[in-house]
ZADO-789405 format. One line per field, with one value per residue: x, y, z of N, C-alpha, C in turn; residue in one letter. Coordinates in steps of 0.001 Angstrom, whole numbers. Atoms other than C-alpha are relative to their C-alpha. Layout:
N
n_xx = [X  ...]
n_yy = [Y  ...]
n_zz = [Z  ...]
ca_xx = [X  ...]
ca_yy = [Y  ...]
ca_zz = [Z  ...]
c_xx = [X  ...]
c_yy = [Y  ...]
c_zz = [Z  ...]
rest = [a  ...]
# end
This chain:
267
n_xx = [1226  157  639  438  1031  1052  1064  721  686  1474  1024  376  787  1484  133  455  1308  978  49  591  1065  701  615  561  -1338  -589  -902  -1477  -829  -821  -823  -1505  -690  -735  -1543  -835  -576  -1155  -869  -580  -883  -1374  -947  -638  -1763  -1058  -49  -584  -1776  -495  999  1030  1292  1330  370  980  755  39  805  1498  407  656  1420  806  370  804  950  418  813  968  322  733  -1116  450  -946  -1151  -861  -302  -207  -1495  -420  -722  -1016  -1385  -334  507  -1280  -1295  465  -585  -1835  -541  305  -753  -1078  58  71  -1381  -921  -911  -337  -240  -197  499  -348  710  1168  -292  112  1469  1063  31  381  1364  295  -618  583  1365  943  182  836  1031  724  591  1421  1193  279  704  1235  574  1018  -923  -790  -474  -344  -816  -767  -1319  -618  -861  -664  -611  -556  -1310  -669  -343  -1175  -1055  -427  -448  -1550  -1300  -291  -941  -1257  -709  -647  -662  -519  -1486  -179  237  918  -308  -973  1044  451  -355  569  893  -575  1437  1006  846  836  339  1234  856  767  556  730  1153  1275  343  1007  1100  789  1050  1004  958  761  1033  1115  1197  556  632  663  1338  -930  -160  -1222  -1081  -1713  -575  6  -180  -1738  -503  168  -985  -1006  -685  9  -867  -1243  468  -263  -1201  -1015  265  -979  -1575  154  -14  -1708  -529  92  -874  -1563  -217  -374  -1287  290  -8  1782  127  43  -208  1553  201  -870  -209  96  -644  1081  1270  -154  -465  600  1148  -260  486  1091  541  -559  756  1457  473  207  1217  1336  463  382  1093  1071  -59  429]
n_yy = [6  521  -1121  711  737  -367  -916  685  598  -1020  63  1304  439  -237  386  1276  -146  -686  683  1091  -544  -15  1213  1078  1412  -255  -986  95  1236  -697  -520  1571  447  -1446  -70  975  137  -790  750  914  -617  -184  1391  526  -1229  931  1283  163  223  1407  736  -549  629  -263  -1298  -466  918  -847  -1186  430  972  -989  -135  839  -912  -470  1299  445  -843  141  1025  122  689  1115  635  -378  1170  854  -1433  9  1186  595  -868  554  1252  -594  -917  993  933  -1010  -334  1286  28  -903  829  1136  -739  -942  611  -398  -1534  -407  1119  -49  -907  -1275  156  181  -1402  -483  679  -609  -1951  -232  423  -1107  -1389  81  739  -615  -1309  406  215  -1414  -855  420  -826  -1303  668  459  -786  -916  137  -1460  29  909  44  -573  980  189  -1267  -374  1461  -49  -1195  -275  430  -840  -1464  71  627  -1136  -1122  690  331  -961  -477  1094  1392  93  1694  -11  1204  1017  -442  30  -1500  -804  -944  31  241  687  -624  -682  1301  356  -1362  -7  1080  -498  -1256  680  430  -1185  -1116  985  52  -1717  -78  373  -869  -1071  729  445  -1068  -709  545  862  1751  675  980  305  -945  946  912  -1339  284  1148  -85  -845  1102  600  -916  -1299  509  486  -1480  -817  1109  -546  -1072  552  836  -1265  -525  1050  248  -1226  424  1155  -922  -1339  -1209  -626  214  293  -1126  -1054  -186  -765  -373  740  1270  1084  364  409  1117  -429  -305  1549  1231  844  143  1020  1440  398  -167  1453  411  -1194  370  952  -590  -1199  730  946  -954]
n_zz = [558  896  312  1386  -641  -667  1111  993  -1174  -323  1078  91  -794  276  1065  -532  -1054  658  1119  -990  -659  802  1378  -95  346  1360  -189  -669  787  1394  -1010  -288  1141  722  -891  266  1627  -385  -1085  1013  1030  -1103  -324  1618  381  -1023  -130  1288  -474  -339  863  1203  -180  1129  -531  777  -756  -1337  -286  422  -1390  -889  221  -471  -1321  334  292  -1370  50  1084  103  -1386  -952  -131  601  -35  -226  1189  407  -390  271  1675  583  84  897  1490  211  278  1379  870  47  542  1502  528  477  1251  1244  -71  281  -837  -100  -1066  -530  -1151  -917  392  -636  -1433  -487  565  -712  -915  -31  247  -986  -922  -23  288  -1217  -1219  -161  -54  -1349  -832  480  -654  -1398  165  -22  -1201  -1339  -889  367  414  -1469  -8  1238  -807  -783  932  478  -1269  -126  803  -196  -1650  -482  571  -791  -1068  29  374  -964  -1116  360  409  -1158  -1484  470  -210  404  1701  -75  799  1573  1199  88  -977  -752  -1172  -1161  -1159  -847  940  266  -978  -320  937  -467  -1449  216  1053  -1262  -957  1123  252  -1180  415  1032  -519  -1043  478  695  -890  -893  1386  1396  -691  214  -1112  228  -904  -325  -158  1401  756  -420  998  1586  469  -583  1324  1132  233  332  955  993  -1  952  1460  621  -36  1182  1465  -36  524  1294  345  151  1292  1483  7  2  -1410  193  1488  983  -836  95  -1187  -1013  -1504  34  995  961  -577  -179  -1278  -1069  103  -594  -907  -20  507  -739  -959  521  -366  -1767  -358  612  -950  -1191  115  283  -1377  -1264]
ca_xx = [118283  117391  115328  114190  112774  110759  109298  108501  106749  104450  103603  102710  100680  97628  97516  97226  94766  92618  92680  91842  89405  87514  87683  85521  86929  87374  89227  91602  91847  93009  95295  97041  97208  99158  101730  102152  102971  105335  106971  107125  108802  111455  111978  112332  114983  116646  116413  117565  121292  121211  118295  115676  112244  108870  108303  105024  103581  104311  102739  99652  99516  99031  95654  94606  94555  92185  89900  89380  86823  84732  84751  82144  83661  81989  84719  87681  89112  89006  90360  93610  93688  94033  96070  99316  99319  98082  101082  103675  101877  102653  106175  106821  105391  107528  110409  109209  108480  111562  113246  115039  115982  114348  115278  114444  116292  114251  111348  112142  112631  109454  107470  108519  108203  104691  103984  105725  104388  100947  99610  100645  99149  96207  95366  95325  92554  90720  91176  89824  86964  86092  83169  84908  87568  88087  88834  90823  93098  94908  95880  97901  99266  100187  101633  104148  104967  104527  106877  109230  109288  109846  112864  114348  113887  115627  117872  119064  119749  120408  121130  124754  124314  124233  121005  122218  125067  121679  120715  123484  121790  119385  120073  118632  117563  115823  114186  112926  111593  110080  108079  107332  106545  104115  102029  101740  100230  97942  96521  95740  94208  92136  91040  89943  88055  86325  85761  84392  83423  81525  84011  84926  88254  90307  93406  94688  94039  95014  98884  99356  98394  100618  103466  103297  102558  105067  107962  106471  106937  110445  111496  109712  112055  115093  113586  113522  117287  118233  117229  119060  122328  121904  121812  123964  122112  121290  117212  115281  114791  114827  110771  110561  113131  114649  112866  114115  111515  107820  109017  111065  108400  105781  108028  106961  103525  102868  104827  102353  99052  98190  98682  96530  94017  93553  93858  91184  88723  89634  88549]
ca_yy = [204802  203302  206439  204827  201950  203659  206547  203750  201925  204826  205370  202050  201229  203526  201846  198510  199922  201434  198393  195686  197866  199202  196795  194084  190373  190813  194016  192477  189057  191085  193084  189571  188667  192034  191402  187604  188187  190834  188450  185908  187966  188645  184792  183889  187246  185489  181778  182457  182831  179111  177679  178125  178144  177686  181385  181490  178562  180473  183608  181848  179978  183424  183616  180956  183357  185349  182320  181421  184412  182773  179346  178087  177127  173699  173182  174985  171730  169936  173578  172880  169248  168891  172062  170664  167541  169251  171837  168851  167026  170185  170801  167086  167294  170262  168312  165618  168422  170060  167153  167804  171391  172028  169827  168650  171041  173904  172325  171542  175417  176322  174298  175374  179349  178223  176415  179322  182417  181383  178676  180587  183866  181760  181376  185156  185838  182782  184524  187880  185636  184383  185573  188430  188039  191948  191662  188571  189366  191883  189373  188049  191629  192195  188398  189388  192955  193732  191044  192637  196065  194929  193145  195709  198358  196251  194330  197915  198823  195960  192946  191838  187842  187279  184401  182822  183444  182782  186633  188511  191326  189734  189127  186693  189607  191219  187850  187496  190999  190405  187682  189225  192521  190493  189174  192046  194063  190912  191156  195239  194408  191931  194257  196834  194199  192875  196092  198099  195566  193111  189964  187367  186122  184606  186561  183235  181725  184929  184692  181121  181898  184736  182726  180339  182602  185201  182343  180704  184148  184895  181225  182339  185594  183233  181058  184133  184771  181312  181574  185120  183528  180708  183147  185691  188875  191096  191723  190318  193854  197263  197896  199506  201478  200280  197056  195563  193758  192660  189399  190913  192358  189249  186687  185977  186945  184418  181798  181873  182503  178446  178155  181657  180116  177073  178761  181323  178194  176632  179828]
ca_zz = [-86309  -89434  -90769  -94184  -92346  -89971  -92565  -95279  -91908  -91335  -94766  -95638  -92769  -93735  -96957  -95282  -92707  -95451  -97463  -94537  -93003  -95856  -98541  -98899  -99579  -103195  -102671  -100175  -102180  -105096  -102795  -101748  -105077  -106259  -103035  -103922  -107703  -106447  -103796  -106376  -108974  -106040  -105196  -109230  -109475  -106419  -107015  -111061  -109401  -108721  -110979  -113807  -112350  -114254  -113945  -115866  -113675  -110547  -111455  -112459  -109118  -107872  -108880  -106903  -103790  -105440  -106712  -102575  -103232  -105881  -104811  -101928  -98780  -98956  -101649  -100887  -99255  -102446  -103982  -101635  -101845  -106052  -106456  -104854  -106723  -110035  -109777  -109384  -112453  -114027  -113151  -113803  -117401  -118079  -117564  -119945  -122598  -122096  -122501  -119024  -120008  -117390  -114590  -111062  -109322  -111101  -110147  -106806  -106279  -108259  -106220  -103023  -103843  -105229  -101452  -99410  -101022  -102567  -100209  -97303  -98355  -99159  -95382  -94979  -97558  -95773  -92337  -93781  -95038  -91547  -89157  -87367  -89981  -90524  -86279  -86613  -89374  -87050  -84669  -87619  -88440  -84694  -84459  -87061  -87354  -83474  -82925  -85694  -84155  -81098  -81772  -84025  -81424  -78544  -80625  -81793  -78340  -75955  -78361  -77734  -78325  -82044  -82676  -85557  -88911  -91083  -89893  -88382  -87040  -85083  -81542  -78516  -76720  -80036  -80403  -76952  -76514  -80041  -78703  -75120  -77061  -79871  -76553  -74970  -78124  -78778  -75342  -75936  -78902  -77201  -74119  -77002  -79046  -76166  -74683  -77999  -80280  -77910  -78528  -75606  -76319  -73873  -72487  -71618  -75143  -76913  -74989  -76118  -79795  -79498  -77957  -80792  -83626  -82892  -82662  -85666  -87635  -86442  -88019  -90996  -91089  -90437  -93366  -96000  -94618  -95564  -98864  -99231  -97864  -100477  -103350  -101705  -101454  -98717  -99765  -102237  -103923  -102741  -103180  -99769  -98383  -95355  -95829  -98803  -100994  -100430  -100002  -96830  -95316  -95560  -94513  -91429  -91885  -94166  -92381  -89411  -91498  -91620  -88020  -87251  -89456  -87135  -83928  -85219  -86038  -82508  -80918]
c_xx = [-300  -1399  -1019  -1153  -1014  -1374  -651  -1247  -1142  -567  -672  -863  -1348  -621  -598  -1251  -1134  -623  -914  -1321  -1287  -351  -687  611  441  1090  1133  826  661  935  1204  234  995  1247  369  576  1384  847  409  877  1569  575  562  1109  1231  469  822  1551  404  -936  -734  -1264  -571  -578  -2031  -1265  -227  -756  -1519  -725  -584  -1337  -1072  -483  -1598  -1375  -473  -1381  -1436  -54  -571  727  -225  1513  1123  908  90  949  1776  128  485  981  1321  270  41  1364  1143  -417  485  1150  432  251  955  1444  40  169  1124  1231  1311  771  -406  -256  -658  385  -537  -1448  -409  -371  -1076  -1179  194  -260  -1612  -673  209  -516  -1498  -839  -305  -558  -1697  -1095  -270  -1305  -932  -323  -538  -1333  -829  -1172  909  1384  746  1139  1051  1404  1192  428  1361  861  773  1155  1592  853  147  1082  1269  456  556  1032  836  201  1310  783  1221  829  862  821  1797  432  -826  -1450  629  1176  -1402  -283  869  -451  -1127  500  -850  -713  -752  -994  -928  -948  -803  -1184  -980  -969  -1584  -1323  -765  -1277  -1092  -886  -403  -617  -1155  -1130  -743  -901  -1180  -1236  -1117  -641  -894  698  119  957  659  976  1115  450  866  1883  456  382  1337  1408  419  79  1162  1807  -193  431  1035  800  -468  872  1348  -185  326  1418  731  26  773  1630  238  254  931  -387  -812  -1767  -322  -203  45  -1254  -406  1457  56  -436  465  -1357  -1241  56  620  -956  -1236  684  -324  -1400  -677  221  -980  -1664  -572  -360  -1064  -1299  -400  183  -1504  -1323  -442  -972  -1175]
c_yy = [-78  1082  -340  -927  604  1279  -1007  -905  957  642  -1173  -655  815  -368  -1421  253  8  -1243  -1265  583  510  -902  -885  -1549  60  905  -466  -1247  547  992  -1123  -681  822  -579  -1361  29  668  -933  -817  503  21  -1287  -343  603  -1130  -1490  147  -262  -1502  -1102  501  91  402  1430  -6  -732  814  1220  -310  -517  1106  621  -644  777  916  -696  -544  1302  -640  -1351  -175  -499  -1386  -1043  538  -1124  -898  1061  -730  -1539  -279  1260  -553  -973  421  925  -1099  -407  1062  302  -1238  -64  1038  -538  -1336  883  255  -964  -46  1258  496  -1191  -231  799  1338  -129  36  1741  787  -319  725  1703  -7  -375  1579  1369  -304  -446  299  1072  -704  255  1520  243  -909  408  1321  -599  -476  835  604  -142  1496  94  -1067  58  760  -692  -569  1070  189  -1142  782  1204  526  -470  253  1353  -59  -361  563  910  -156  -564  1392  171  -130  -1123  252  -1187  -156  -1480  -1005  700  73  1742  676  912  -282  -753  -967  1152  714  -1305  -305  1130  -323  -813  706  1148  -462  27  1019  841  -809  470  1268  -299  -814  694  1121  -909  -455  1083  654  -787  -1818  -1576  -304  -484  -26  404  -1100  -399  593  -142  -1009  106  1142  -444  -894  613  676  -1050  -510  975  253  -1521  471  1421  -706  -1004  597  172  -966  121  1310  -491  -824  848  1106  1196  232  48  -509  1343  1330  962  1133  230  -85  -1359  -873  -314  -240  -1240  -173  335  -828  -833  -611  125  -958  -1293  -470  220  -1405  -242  898  -845  -1234  81  898  -1455  -699  1031  530]
c_zz = [-1500  -518  -1286  620  644  -954  -928  1120  -97  -1160  -731  564  -134  -1073  281  839  -1043  -797  809  440  -945  -1120  269  -480  -1098  109  740  -470  -1397  501  191  -1282  -633  1033  -99  -1589  321  882  -1122  -709  857  598  -1154  -58  716  -255  -1546  270  -267  -821  -1394  446  -869  618  -210  1247  1768  180  -242  972  764  123  883  1659  -265  -558  1379  -222  -411  472  1525  765  -41  -1113  -51  444  -979  -853  462  -317  -1507  -326  399  -1082  -1567  -323  -532  -1381  -928  -288  -718  -1827  -861  -31  -965  -1182  -625  -251  1280  -72  1068  1288  1543  642  19  258  1161  490  -344  1432  1543  393  -188  1421  763  -185  -280  819  1536  -4  -593  1405  264  -829  944  1350  -130  -340  861  706  621  -722  -233  1805  -25  -679  1017  854  -721  66  1277  369  -525  41  1183  287  -665  493  1172  130  -856  1089  1156  -152  -300  950  1005  -1055  -282  -230  -1223  343  -899  -1535  -801  184  799  669  818  1295  909  462  -729  105  958  132  -1186  279  1241  -740  -915  1109  496  -886  -383  896  -41  -861  239  926  -1190  -1048  793  823  -1045  -783  495  -367  1579  -125  1422  266  -95  -1399  -815  321  -444  -1153  39  315  -1391  -1027  -153  -238  -1487  -1028  174  -700  -1533  -519  -118  -1504  -854  -137  -721  -1518  -782  -196  -850  -1181  177  -587  1213  -14  -1260  -1082  1325  -51  847  318  1495  364  -1023  -628  925  751  1576  1017  314  537  1278  311  -871  498  1425  -430  257  1272  828  -349  921  1363  73  -322  1007  822  -616]
rest = [m  d  i  k  r  i  t  s  g  l  l  g  f  p  l  v  l  i  i  l  i  l  g  n  n  i  v  v  d  i  a  l  t  a  i  a  l  l  a  m  n  e  y  f  n  a  i  s  k  v  a  k  p  v  k  w  l  g  y  l  s  c  f  l  i  v  a  v  y  f  i  p  n  e  y  l  g  m  m  f  t  l  s  v  p  t  i  l  v  i  l  f  a  q  v  i  v  t  e  m  e  t  n  f  k  d  i  a  f  t  f  i  g  i  l  y  i  v  f  f  m  m  f  v  a  l  i  d  g  m  d  n  g  k  i  l  i  w  y  l  i  i  a  a  w  g  t  d  i  c  a  f  f  v  g  m  k  f  g  k  h  k  f  s  k  i  s  p  k  k  s  i  e  g  c  i  a  g  t  i  g  g  i  l  l  m  l  l  y  t  y  i  v  n  t  f  f  g  m  n  y  s  y  i  g  i  a  g  i  g  l  i  l  s  l  i  g  q  i  g  d  f  a  a  s  s  i  k  r  y  v  d  i  k  d  f  s  n  l  i  p  g  h  g  g  m  l  d  r  i  d  s  l  i  f  l  a  p  f  a  y  v  f  f  i  l  i]
# end
């Protein structure tokens, strides 16, 4: 059993709990921005093995997350619409200004990193800012980390069939158990919020959402693993003992955040 992984998880969870429950929207958005900066730094350190990313733009873009708090809701769509092409224009301008010292490969890796980390993380901030956001955001966390925990323990004990060479330690048994466990945990949480917080969420609807989010979260985990395999590293960093880096810890969470946001709007 990975004692470091369990210990660091138990120590880190209360901090997450305090920030999400006691922190207002601006505190949460600042925390998410700090997390994004750490994750972006890890991503750039990894990608620097194969390219020269435009780091200054990646770091600067992380502050779009905290900007969500200050921009009125009616202008958020405009911000999203303009941010992506603006970032792309700046990246190509860098190619021109440096006379291709920064090349297409460099800006492609940079652009993917910004979309992957910053824009996906922005949806976590948007969920927290929704009506009942303090309740809804835990569905996001349970879908990601609940799936991960169930997959880890079942895979460690019963995993015999490897899922993919992208992530050799993951088993088919673990992935299936992770999805089932994630759904069951989301249903248990639904019972709690319906019973004690006056919500009226559909169990069938939550089970369906849980299935989709759990599967997408696991794809997010494999996506991060594919990046690590490409640059030949085991973890993005050793920031969190037993878990690797910040990006290792949030890879599934941010991947499913945009989909969760849409589902939460519908319910």
